[in-house]
N, C-alpha and C positions, 0 to 999 in steps of 0.2 A: 820646390819639390815637384816630382812628376805626378801629374793627374791624368786620368785616362784620356787618350787622344781620340777625338771623334772625327778626325779627318778633314775639318774645315780650316781655313786660313784666316788670320786676322792681322791687320797692320794698325798700329797705333803708337802714339808717342809715349814717352815715359811719364808715369804719373808722379805727381808731387802733391801730397795731401789730397784734396778733393778736386784739384784742377786737372785739366787734360795734360798735355805734354809741355816740354820746355820751349817748344816753338809756338805755343799758344793755339795750336789747331790739332784736331784729331779726326781720323776718318775710319769708320768701321768697314772693312772690306772682307768679305767671306767668299764662299765658293762661287766660281765663275761658270758661265754656261758655254764657254768656248770662244766667245767673241769679245771677251774682256769686260762684260757687264757683271758687276758684283751683285749678289743677291743674298738674302737672308730671310728668316721667318718674319713675315709681317710687312716689311717694307724693303725697298732697294731701288736700284737703278734699272728701269725697264729698257728693253731693246730700243735703240734709236736715241737714247740719251734723255728721255723725259723722266721726270721724277714721279715715283709711285706715291700713292696716298696712304700707305700702310695697310691697304685692303680692309679698311674699316667702314662699316655702314651704320648710320644713325638709327634707322628704323628697325624695330625689333622683328626677328624672323617670324614668318607665318608658320604655325604648327603644320607639320606634314607627317604622313604615315611612315612607319619604320621601313628599313631597307632589309628585307628578308630576315626579319627578327632583330636586326641591329639598329641602334639609335641613328637616325638619319643625320643629325647634326654632327655626331662623332665621326661618322664615315666621311661626310663632306669636308670637315675641317682637316681630317687626316689626308684626304685626297689633295686638298689645296696645298698642304705642306709638302706633299710628295711632288706635286707639279713644280713647286718652287725648287725643291732639291734637284729635280731633273733639268732645271733650267727653262721650263715652259712658263715664263712669268705672265705673258699675256693670257694664256689659258687659265692660269690661277686667278687672275683678276676677273676674267669673264665668269668663271665658276662662282667666285665669291659674290659677284654682283647678281647673278641669276639666282643663286640659292638663298641669298640674303643671310648667309652665315659668315661671320668673320673668323679669320685664322686666329687672331689674338687681339686683346684690347690695347688701346693706346698706352696704358700704364705698363703693360708687359713689354711693349716695343721700346718704351723709354728706358725701362730697366735694362733691357738687352743692350741698348746703345751705350748706357752709362758704363756697363761692365767692359764692353769691347773698346771703349774709348779711354778707359782708365780713370773715370770720374768716380773715385771710390766713395767720397762722402755722399754724393748724390745716389750712388748705387745702394749704399746702406740705408739711406732714407727711403728709397723706393721699395726695398726688400720688405720692410715692415708694412707696406701698404698692400702687399700681395697675400694671397691665401696660402699659408705655410702648412704643410702636413703636420698632423698632431704629434707624430712620433719624431719629428725633426728636432735636432739640437741646434737652436738658433745661434748659440755661441760658437758652435763648430762652423756654421756658415760664415759668421763674421771672421772667424779665424782664417778660413780659406781666402777671403777677400783681402784681409790685412796682410796675410803671408805673401800674396801676389804683390801687394803694394810695397812691402819690405824688400822683396827680391828685385823689383824694378828700380828702387832707389839705390840698391847696391850695384845694379848693373851700370848706372851712370855715375858711380863713385860718390854718391851723396851719403857718406857713411854716417854723418851726424844725424840727419833726418831719419835714416834707417834705424839707428840706435834708439831714437825717440819713439818710433813706431813699435819697436820691440819691447821697450820698457812700459810705455803708457797705453798701448793699444792691444798688443798681443798677450802680454803677461796677465793682465786682469781677467782675461777670458777663461782662466783656469783649465786650459787644455793640457795636453801631455807635456810634462817637464822634459821628457826626452826630445820632443819636437823642438821645444824652445832652445835646448842646448845645441841641437843640430843647427838651428837657424843662426844662433849666436856664433857658432864656429865658422859660418860662411863669411863673417865680417873680416876674416883674415885672408880671404882670397886676393890674389895678386892682380887679377884682371877679370874682365867680363867673361872671357872664355873659360877661365878657371872656375868661376862661379857657376856657369852653366853645366860644366862637367861634373862638379862636385854635388850640385843640387839636382842633377838630372832634369834640367829645366831649359827650355829653348829661347827664353827671353821675351820681352814685350812685343817684339815684332814677329815672333813665331806663332806657335799655336797655343801658347799658355793661357791667354785670355779666353779663347774659345773653349779650351778644356775646362777652365774655371767655370764658365757659364754652363757647360754641360753638367758639371758636378753640382752646381747650385740648383739647376732645374729639377734634379731628382727629389729635392725637398719641397718643391713648389707644387701645388695641386695641379694634376694633369689636365683638369678641365680648364684651368686658367692658362697654363703654359704647357702645350703639348710636348712631351719628350721628343728630343731631336730624332729625325729619321724614323718616325713611329711606324710607318708602313713597312719599311725595310726590316725593322725589328719583328713585326708581326709575321712577315713572310719567312723570316729566319726561324721563328718558333714553329711555324707550320712544317717547314722542311725537316727540322730536327725531330719533330713528333713522328713524321712519316719514316724517317731514317731509323728511329728507335724501334719501330715496329717491323722493319725490313730485316729479317733474320740473316739474309745472305748479302747485305750491302757491303760491297768490296771495291769501291771506287772513291777517289778523292774529289772527283768533279761534283759540282752542285746539281741536284736533280732539277728537272724542268718543272715549271709551274703549270704547264698546260695540262698535265695528267697527274693522277695519283702515282706515287713512286712505288715500284716493285722490282726487285732484282730476281732474275732467273736463277734458280738453284743450280742449273747446269753450268753457270759461269763461276761456280765456287770450286776450289780444288778438293775434290772428293775422291779422285781415282789415282791409283798408283800408275805412273807413266814410265817409271824406270826403277830397277832394283840394282843397287851397286853391291857386288859380292866379292870384292878382292880381299877384304879383311878375313883373317883366319880365326878370329876369336870375337868375343863380345865387342860391339862398338859403343863406346861410352860418350862420345862427343861429336857434334856436327855444327859447323857454322859456315854461312855464305860470306863471300867477300863483300865489301861495301859497295862495289860496282855491280854486284849480282851476276858476274860472269864465271866465278869459280866457287868451289865448295871444298872445305877442309874437313876431314874426318879423322878421329883418333880412336884407337882400339886398345883392348887388353892385350893384343898381340904385339905391343910395344911400338907400333908404327903409326905414322901420320901419312895420309894420302891427300894430295891436292888434285881435284878433279876439274876438268873443263866441262862446263855445262852446255857447250855447243853440241858435243857428241857424247857426253858422259864417259869420257875416257880419262884414265889417270895421267896427270902431267908429271908429278913427282911422288916417289915413295921415300919418306923421310924416316931413317932407321937408326938414328944415333942414341935413342933412349934405351935403357935396359929394364924399364918397368912399364906398367900399363899407362896409357895416356889418359889423363884426367880432365884436361881443359885445353881449349884453343882460343886464340883471339887474333884477328887480322888487325894490322895497323891501320890508322885512318886512311892512308893513301894506298893500302893493299900491297905495298912493296915488301912488307915483312909479316911474319907470323910468329906468334908466341905459342909455345907448347909447354904444358906442365905434366909432370909424371910422378908415379909412385916411387921412382928412383931418387927422389928428393931434389931433383933438378928442374930448372926451367930453361928452355932453349929459345934463342932468337934466330929465325931462319930468313934467308933471302928467298922470296917466293918466285923470283924469276929463274934463279939458278938451282934452287933446292939445296944450297950450301948453308950449313950451320954457322952463323956469324958470332954468336956469343953463347956461353953456358953460364947460368947463374946457379951457384951451388952453396949459397949461404944458409939454406934451410936445413934443419936437422931431422925433418920428417917429410912425408910425402907432400908435394906441392898440389894444393887443391884447386887453385883458381888464379886468374890474372885479369888485368884490365889496362887499357891504354888511356893516357891522358889525351883529350881531344886534339891537342896540338901535335901529337905523334912524337914528341921529344922525350917523354918519360913513360914509364909503366909501373904497375904495382903487381906484386905476386903475394898470394896468401897461402898459408900452410896450417896444418893441424899441429905444428910445433908451437903455435901461439904467436907467430910474428906475421906482420904484413910489411913488405919492404918496397920502398920506392927506388927505382933504378933509372939511370940514364941509358942512352943507346950504346955506351961503351961498356955496359955491364957493371957499372960502379954503383954501389949503394949510396943513396942520397939521404934517406930518412927511414926510420923504422917505428912502426906502431906495435906495441906488445900487449899481451894479456888475453887475446881472443884466439881460440883454436878455430880457425876460419874454415867454413865449408864453401862459401862463395862470396864474391865481392863485385862491386860495379862502381864506375865513375860516371857521374852525370855528364850529359852532353854540353852543359854550360860551364863545365870545369869547376863548379862550386863545391861539390860534395863527393865524398867517398862513403859508400854504404857497404856493410858486411854482415853476414849471419854466421853464427858460430855454434859449436857443439854444446855450449851452455844455454841454448834455447833463447838467445838474445839477438836483437838487431842493434848494430852500432852505426851511427852516422857521424862522420867527421867533416869539418870544413877543409876542403882539399887545398885551399889557398894558405890558411894559417896552420893547418894540420892539427888543429885542436878538435877535441870531441864536442859535438853539438848536443847530442843526447844518445841514450841507449834505451831500449825497451825490452821488457820481458815478453816473449811471444807465447808462452804457455805451451810450447811444443817445439820439436826440432824442425828447423827449416834448412833444406839442403840446396836451395837455389834462390837467387835474387836477380831480377831483371829491372832495368830502369827505362822508363818511357823516353822517347826522343825529345819530348818537350821538358824533360827534367822535373816533372811534377809528381810522378807516381813511381812507387816501387811495387813489384810483383813478387810475392814470396810463395814458394811451394812448401806446404806444411805436411809433415809426415805423420808417424804413428800417433794415435790419440786424437788427431785433428783431421787429417786427410782432406785437405781443401787447399785452394789457392786464395791468397789474400791480396787485395789491392790497397796500398797505403798511400796517404798523403805524405810526401817526403818532407814537407816543411814541419809537420807536427808529429808524424809517426802514427797518426790515427787511422783506423780502418775506414775504407771507403766502400768496399764491396767484397763479397766472397764468391768463389766459384767452386761448386761441389760436383762430385761424381768420380773424380780420379782416385786411384788406389795407390797408397804408398805406406809401407810398414817398415821394411828392412833396408831398402836400397836407395841410392841417390837417384832422384828423378828430377828432370829439369823442365823449365817452362820458357816461354818467350811471348812478347807482343808480336802481332803480325797483321798482314793485310794492308790495304790502302789506308793511310792515315792512322795506322795501328788500331783498327776497329775491333780486332779480335785478340783473345788470349788463348794460347795453345799449351798443352802439356802432354808429356808422356805419362805412362802409368804402369803399375806392376801387373795389371790384368791384360797386358798385351795390346791395349788400344791406345789410340791418340784421341784426345778430347779437345774440342774447340768450342769456345764460348764467345758471346758478344761482350766486349769490354764495358760498354755503356750501361748494360742492365743485368749482366750475369746470366743471360739466357743461354742454355746449352744449344749449340747449333748442330753439332753432329758428333757421334762417336765412331771412329774409323778403325775397324779391325784390319788385320793384315800381318802383323808381326806374330811370331810364334813364341816369343818370350817377352821379358820386360822391355818396355820402350823407355830407354834411358834419357834421351835428349831429343829436342825438336828445335828447328830453326826456320824462320820465314825469310824468303828472299827479299832483301830491302828494296830492290828495283823492280821486282815482278810480284804484284799482289796475288797472282794466281799460282804461286809455287811455294811449297815449303818441303822440308825434309825431316825424316825421323830416323833415329838410330836405335838398334835393339840388341838384346842378348842373342838373337838368332844369327848374328854375324852380318847382318844386312843393313843397308841404308836405303830407305824408300823415298823416292821423289814423288810428291803428290801435286797434281795439277787439275785443270778443269775436267769434269766428267764428260764422257762421250755423250752424244745425242741420245737421250733416253728413249726407250720403247714403252715406258709406262708413264701415264699421267692422266688421271681422270677416267671416266667411264666411256667406253666406245659407243658411239651413236648407233642405235639399232641393234646392238649386241650386248645384252645385259649380262653382268656377272661373268665376263670372260677376261682371262688374264694372259699376258704375253709369256713367251717361253724362255725368256732369259732369267738368270738367277735373281731373285729378289734380294733387296738389301735388308740386313737385320737391324742396323742402326743401334745395336745394343739394346733394342727393345726387349722387354721381359714381361712374363705373366706375374702380376702382383697378387691376384686372388681369383679363385673360382668359388662363387657362393651360390647357394640354392635357397630359394624362398618357398617354404611350404605353403604360404598363403596364396601366392600366385602360381606356384608350381613352375617357376622360372629359374633356370640356371644362367648366371651372368659371369662372363669372363672379363677381367680388367687388365689392360696392357699399359705399362708405363714406359718412359723414355722413348716416346714415339713422336717427338716434336717435328722432325723433318718431314715425315709422311703426312702430317696433319695440317700443313700450311694452307691448303685450299679445301679442306674437308668440310662436309656438310652432313647433317643428320640424314640418315637413310642411305648414305653412300656405301658401296660395297668395298670390302677390304679383305685381302687374303691373309690369314694368320696360319702360318705353317701349312699352306696349301688348302685351307678351308675357307670357302667364300662365306663371309659373315657380314652382317649389316650393323653399321654404327648407330647405337641408340643414344649415346651421350659422349661428349668429349670436352677436354680442356686443352690448354696449349701443349701439353706433353702426355696426356693420358686419354684413353678412350675405352668405352665399354661395348660389348656385344653380347647378345643372348644366344645360348646354345640349345638347340632343339634336342629331343630324345634321340632322334636319328643321328644327329651329329655326335652325340656322346657315345652311341653304340659303334660308330664307324671310326672314330679318331682317337688320338693319344691324349686328348684333353683331360679325361677323368684321372689319368695317372700323372698329370703335370704337377699338381699341388694338392695337398689335403683339402678337404671340403672347406675347412676354416683355416685360412693362412695365418701365419704368425711371423714375427721378425726373424725367427730361427729357420724358417722355411728356405730351401735352396732357391737360388735365382734360376729361373727357367727362361732362357732367351728364346726368341721366336723370329722367324722370317716374316717380314711384312711386305705387302705389295698392293698397289692400287690397281683398279681396273683399267684396262687399256683404252686409249682414246682413238678416234678414227683419223687423226691427222698425223700419225707417225708411221714409220716403216714397220711392216710385219716381217720378222726374221725367222719365223717357224710356225709351229702349230698353236692352237688355242689350248689353254688350260682352264677348265671350267671352274675349278675350286670345289668340285664335288668328290670328296674322298671316297674311294672304294673299299679300302681295307687298311690294316696296319701291317707293317713288316718289321722284323728285327734285324739288326746288324749282326751277322754271324762271322764276319771276317773283315779285317782292316789291314792293309799293307801298303807300303810306299812303292812307287814306280817312278824313279827319277824325282822330279819336283812335284809329281802328281801323287794322288792317293786313290787307291782302288778300294771300294766298299762292296761287300757281298750282302745281299738281302734275302731273307726267307719270309714270304708273306704268311700272315695268319690264315688267310683263305686261299687254299691252293688253286681254286678254280680260276683266279685271275692270271695264272701263269700262261694260259692260252692266248692272252692279249699281249704278252711280252715276247718280243723277237729280237734277235741280235741285230744291232745297228738301227733298231727302232728307238723309241723313247719311252720314258716312264717319268712321272712327276713324283719327286720325293720332297716332302715338306714344302711344296709349292714351287720347287725348282725343277724345270724340265731337263732331264739328263739323258745322254746317249747310252744305250745298253751295249756293253762291249762283250758280254758272254752270258749264255743261258745254260743252266744245268737242270738236274732233276730237283725241282722245287726251289730253285734259287736263280738269281740273276746278279750281274755285277755292273757297276758304273765306275767311271773314272772322273775324279775331280781335278781339273787343271788348276794351276796356281791362282789364276784370277778368280775362279769360282770359289776356291777355298777362302778367299778374302771376303766374299760377299754373302755367304750363307752360313748359318749356325750348324747345319748338318755336318760340315767338315770337322767340327769339334766333337761330334758324338763318337762314342767308343762301342766296342763289341758288347752286345746285350741291350743296348738302348734301342728304342722304337721310333719309327717315323710314320708319317701319314703317306699313303700311296694313292695316286690316281693314275689309272691306265688310260690308254688312248681311246677316246670316245669313238673314233672312226672305226676301229676294229669291232666295237660292239654293234654299230649300225650295219656294217657289212655282214657280220654274223647273223644278225636278225633277218636281213633280206635274203641271204643265201639259204638259211634254214627254212624260211617261208617258201622259197622257190623249190627246194629239194623235198619239201613235204614232211619235215620233222614236226611232230605234233599235229594239231588240226586247226581249222580256222574258226572254231567256236560253234560250228553248226554240224559237227560230226564228219566233216570232209577233210581230206588231206591237203597237202600243199599244192601250189600252182603246178609244179612239174607232174605230180601224181595225177592231178585232174586232166592235164593235157594228154598224158599217156592213156588214161582211161578212155578219153574221147577218140583218140586215134585207134585204139583196139576196137571200140564199139563201131567205128566207121568201117574198119576193115572187115569185121564180122558181118556187118550189114551188107557190104558189097559182095561177099561170098554167097549170101542167101539169094 
């Protein structure tokens, strides 16, 4: 039977009872260092051909201080083991001699040799002399060794002795009856190769003995027998811990050990880089080709479009369907495309010519989904008529599963399973080879989408009304692994996918017009991306480009998301406190969760939630702009922060109207723009926004202008109008916008499409209020001019500078006349 492969090699003769091989000799040979010298833990052949002494010292080690809080002996022995693993045998010997610590005892070395040489009686005897973990099943350990012995006897066709081992040595251990039956069936193998194939075992001369040793070592005290490759295991754990804390990790390459790992947020696909607008109705499905060079989109307008991702231009418009397109799937080699439709048909297309090759019309209701077998020779279609049908490339039905009105289905990459979700709120999992059902599970709610991970281990379900979350399931057992919350789905089909390098992320559309992205490993929400103006029906991640994914919506558009442009915001500017850049801040779907007032401290506190992306490098005391108001972080968690509001802030801003003094679950969600203070190491693209709100303004008109939106504002305090000029700028809820028109007591701004995606102001309607900050430069100029012109006095009863200059000139002229 296959036991975990640890990557080392062993050569040994076939065991017979407790003796070594049939040739009377055996040699343990494991990992080489590149020049042919075999090495292993404890002893081996050193460079130059001399025999090592097992690295054992007779004198007890001298007590020494710890190593930065770690046990010095443990560290040293692990380093010795690692040097041996790396092939530095002389260095390992020198370290053992100098440190006076031994890698392992002679007893452990002897046990190791017995296993690797197939001396099974001796190995069993030595096993009981070692320190076994308390929770270890000794009979299970014996079963592992005797199973290896049994298989090696079968390998050399010694069936009678193998049968003896099965009956007198394996059976009395009272292990799994199923295992015993499986082993007994192997006695019918016709050859050694047949045995290896059926047992998933590579023979005595392969890695099986080393794998056995690795498995046995897990039950032996680590202080006696250090687990193999311990340093590598520890380093792997360190890396995995750092990766789990890196919100934007999106590369399959292993991080360096030289520095702590951190991925730049700007390397994550956060921005819309292209909008595809050829569809004339809602876009219901989107999928990238497997080679990542093309994109297929399906719409309610009955058409399928294949796009070239090089220039984002259409290659083919496929128009044979007479109903809305519900589903699309590329064949494994990308030469064909399956489309499903509400016209009760599925069609097979040639993606090179755009010609329809086959039409499958056996379903009696709309076809909801389809999936290819990994070999590309068959495919499955699912329908709400209660059938799933397996087809060949000629459009012939091969098999039919009945009874489930299917919303979605998927075939695992290893070709072992077919999984489907249905209108009856159930998950169905079938053996795709035998076509028998393995299990079904009641989900407790409707699931409209199922995705399968590329390693065939996990299912990802989108749960609708009553649940509104994504669930990650173990496909073997059907049990929940993790949930992903935030997305909204009540009435419509919303789809999900895995994405990013090594499928590090989970992505979903939503009925609230946003795209949600989470970390697959821990369920942390990475980002919420606005942009669509209707339901986001489907998402797909480019399988070859971890920095690109697509979303399709009811707004008739497909958005291509990729790396964000170089930001102008990050941290606080050196030497310029509380200053903010002039580009539109991101909202991240952040929202006010509460505004509370403490009578004891006379403090008003504002709490913001869903702010994870902007808090990645936050510290207490940092400045942050909330709807254009510069506030100080007083406390924060991974996705929430609090700020205190001064009486002046409450008088000047919209915050008192954002939520009732005591929030409740029925309170409306009030989204806000968030922005960090600008740093001094980025490009300045315009003016400074201080975050000092001057007044409130109401939206008095809203109208479209092409793809842009024009908003008209009327300020509460009319005196600020003198600082607003046409083609100047004004800050609305923290976003600096160009003034396009000024009238009697009002001004207008235009929001281009990109800005509409980035700020919550674009969603506000007539009658709603915004925070306003006018240009500080105008105020300074006004003050200086007024001082020069003499408006008011200087505090000592005298006029301005110009007035005093005129007075002096007049006095001098009068004096000259006298």
